[in-house]
C-alpha angles and dihedrals in degrees: 000000000000092000089053095053092044091051091049090050091049089054091049093051092049088053096052095039091054113108089230092064095068094036094072108113093217119073107254138193130195110213134192106239100228102045100017085229109165108254095179139346129202119245089252090054092048090051094046097045091047095231128114117239096254090055094047092055089058093058139068124228088252090062090063100047130087090212120085118259090252092052094044091048092052092047093050092046092053090045092060090068101023109032144223116058127202120210138163116240120200114210124212090264087055093248110144124222129185116229130191119196150129133263127198138160128265096201095180088057097033088230138124116236113213121183123176145168131212106253098163090125088063107032104041096060090041089050092052096040092047089058093046091049090063089068108106115239095240089067107092139149118022089345091064095040092052095051094042091050090052094049095046090051090048095049092049094047109223100016127138113221121193137178117186140174124234104235098168140005091275105021138084123200114207117239103165132010132175131172131177089002094303130107113241136183109284114240133207125229143173116256099220116115093001128116087243089068090063090049093054093047102035110019131241114015127186124190107178093188147353093040091150091057092048093051106031092165094061103095093182090065090055097043090052091040091230119180104177139031141187120180138173132188120245110225135193124225091278092056092252116145108246101163149344137248120197141167120204132177141193087231131050115281115232114248097239116160095203090053091053091049090049087050092054091049092051090048090059090051090047091054089049094053090045092053089045091052092047091049093049092044090051090047091051092048090050091048090051091046092049091050090048091048092047090048093049089046091053092045089048093052089049093047093047090051092050091046090051092054095044092048091056092050092045092049091054095045093045090048094050092048094051092044090051091048092051089052095055125079118256090248094057113118087217088077092077093050091048090050091054089048089053091051090050092049093049089053090052089048088054088058092051088050088056089050091050090054090048089053091051088232098108109122115249128207096208124202137161109273143181109224090214088069090052092051092051092049092047090049091052088055093045092055090077096057107021111105123233094243089070121075124200125211125191131199107182121178113237095210097047120163117235127252130207107233147117108276095209092053093048088052088051089051094052092042088057093048091048093049090052092047090050092050091049096055115084124230093261087077141253147177138268117201122199118191134177125189144145116266139182119212110203134203093270092057093045090051091067099035117071117229092010112130114200113251149083118331140172112230125214113191128190116184130178136187092220132126094292126213136273116239090252091055093042091055091059106038094105094053113111114254094007110130136156091205122109118272112284096017098087140024094205090230099102103084090034087061091045089053092048095046093049092048091046087057091052091251138133132233125205126189129197122179140159125188109259094007105075137248134270126202117195118190120191119197124187116259110250129228113243099247111178117234097029105129137144118276111233116209117244116251113265120253117228098234109006107195135168146169102223128120117256130193110208117194118186130149094203106083093207094051091044093052094048092049095048095045090048095051093044091052087055094056102262128136103237128201111193127205128175093198140026091248091055088048093054094049091049092050095048093049096040108100099199130070118276111216104186138022115207106190140170112237101218112056135142120271097357128037123227088248092055092047092051090049089055097043095047087062089057093041108026091184093053116127119211130212114187120205126185143146090219121042114206133178087279088084102007138047106220090337097306117121118236117243111272097017115124118214136176116192125219135277097050133162123236088249091053092049092049091048095047094046088053091050093049094049094047100042116106 
């Protein structure tokens, strides 16, 4: 037996010592059949593998491969009958190369002869692309990117694959991330002092090894123990960088030109899918915003109709109560009951005014305003009810543009926001921050925000450190009568009115909130042109007992309201002509032989509106003055709820005293 083994060993040595053994142009290994231990390697194999001869003879083929022994054995077994084999070799520096070769037996030497060539340039891109090609075409957007990142990471073994969106000049927001063949939670990071910074500024960057040494300030590279990196910018159709795609690994990446070309092709696809996802997300946001706007518009119309009907009823009830009160002696105990009735009616009238604001049909007296003045006025009012455990900080721009708005309604907006902020802050204390500044909303912002027109705006921000809101609550906060407050502590109309007033002013409202971290409201109002002479109209001081002798034509289709108005004006000395329809009013005016000084008409009436009636009668009586009354202002007297210059209007419900006072003002105005 010893002589046989010695003879076999002599034959093997003769083989490896033969000059022809090292002259083969392909790297070659001689392997012992049972263990696949390396018996000898050619000089070419030793150089290519990166190991000296003495180290190679101490290893098996399995020690050099990335595949498991079971996988490698199966591949080699198949290659004996169906060559070639394809395996992945790991060099001493952990760089992996893909080899292709043949294996056959040398029975006279009881060895396996394995020859191979480095075909990483061919196989690595093919291995990656073959995986990506399995993704079905219906998977697009983030769905495609997630699956592609997972498959690329899996194909390359231990690679980290990342797709991120550029959200600021120096920040990346993670969209997709995979490592070791598994999807993981994407992370955000700052660009400064990272290889990605070079990608964004210069284009494709490839660092095949030593990336930690090249970027010593990038702690993420150290924490993930990354050795190599290749990154490409993701660009839109205008060539602007919108994101980044990179692959990094804990081992060196092979410098394969075709892999880099494939990488750039995939970066183009990734940019397309990122843009597709953004477009689809923006489209979905616009659909939701449109549905919300349509819902609010429908609710507003319903609220306005209800307010109109209630205002007519309240006007009649309030008129009858005050007339009854005037007919009673001062000593009558009924005065107290009637006073309480008037207070109740006025409270109900306040609710209808809220409904009018919700309907965006509340008349506005617009003027040029500086929002800082509105903030200061609202804060003075808030001092009376803001608890001591809440601090308020203000950051008001000194060079703020003007807006065109109703000061009282903007104060109401800010009061509602401050009330909600107060209620959201626990008793342990917190902070409310108010900020004003000039802002420009560009086309990119407008594209994803329904009804926003690009241009110059003035921003009003109210932010609190309260309990915050869940996404489900945030989506409903502008719905009328929706509230999270305990029963009896909120009507649910406050934010609905804020929304309606802002929209009526052509503005935009944005909300951000996180549970436990507070809420931020940002209101953008269009910058106003500085038009001279546009000032607020201050109401004239009320006279104690305004009386007159003129002739007044009152037109009202609600009998109770008509009776109250006629009786009130007659008690104040006027000659009153009463009509319950425009047709009757026209007949009265044409048959009346004396001058008619004032027309008091409801706006919304069957067949003919109050505005149309007034236009017809002013042709008969050029000196005729007109006072419109209504519980629901429409475009007949208002453009988007804003009264035209020179038009006199009295909103319902009104008291007899308010009617008498307003009539006197209209008759005496120049």
